[in-house]
C-alpha positions in Angstrom: 20.6 13.6 25.3 22.3 10.8 23.5 21.7 10.0 19.8 22.6 6.6 18.3 22.8 5.5 14.9 22.1 1.8 14.1 24.0 0.5 11.2 22.6 -2.6 9.8 24.5 -4.7 7.2 23.1 -5.1 3.7 20.9 -8.2 3.3 22.2 -10.9 0.9 19.1 -11.2 -1.4 19.9 -14.6 -2.6 20.3 -15.9 0.9 17.1 -14.3 2.1 15.0 -15.6 -0.8 16.5 -19.1 -0.2 15.4 -19.1 3.4 11.9 -17.7 2.7 11.4 -20.6 0.2 11.9 -23.0 3.1 8.9 -21.7 5.0 6.8 -20.0 2.4 4.5 -23.1 2.2 3.5 -22.7 5.9 1.9 -19.3 5.3 -1.9 -19.0 5.7 -4.0 -17.8 2.7 -4.3 -14.4 4.6 -0.5 -14.1 4.9 -0.1 -15.0 1.3 -2.6 -12.3 0.4 -0.7 -9.7 2.5 2.5 -10.6 0.8 1.2 -10.2 -2.6 1.2 -7.0 -4.8 -2.0 -5.0 -4.6 -3.5 -1.7 -5.3 -2.2 1.3 -3.4 -4.7 3.1 -1.2 -4.5 6.7 -0.1 -6.6 8.2 2.7 -6.5 11.9 3.1 -8.5 14.3 5.2 -10.5 16.9 3.3 -8.6 19.7 5.1 -5.3 18.5 3.7 -3.8 21.0 1.2 -3.7 18.3 -1.5 -7.2 17.0 -0.9 -8.8 19.3 -3.5 -6.3 18.3 -6.2 -6.7 14.6 -5.4 -10.5 14.9 -5.6 -10.4 16.8 -8.9 -8.0 14.1 -10.3 -10.5 11.5 -9.3 -13.4 13.4 -10.9 -11.6 13.8 -14.2 -10.5 10.1 -14.3 -13.5 8.3 -12.6 -14.6 6.9 -16.0 -11.1 5.6 -16.9 -11.2 1.9 -17.4 -8.2 1.2 -15.4 -9.8 2.9 -12.4 -13.1 1.3 -13.0 -11.5 -2.3 -12.8 -10.3 -1.5 -9.2 -12.2 -3.5 -6.7 -13.4 -1.2 -3.8 -14.6 -2.8 -0.7 -16.1 0.3 0.8 -16.2 3.8 -0.5 -15.4 6.7 2.0 -17.2 9.9 1.6 -14.2 12.4 1.2 -16.4 15.3 2.7 -16.6 13.5 6.2 -14.5 15.0 8.8 
């Protein structure tokens, strides 16, 4: 068995942003949405060792205004397997 290590050069950030600016206007609304910052989502199976801690955290904080402002498209029952 052979193992290879790919070494990539560092990206010149200024050059990258300059090139992106040239084509950014061609993005669809969906592509722009995907490129924007959004809320992190975590999906975890109830059998995962951290599931009980995550659920407990949610229960303690579900009335927190920051959490209540989050837009939820569809709630997932954490007890489903």
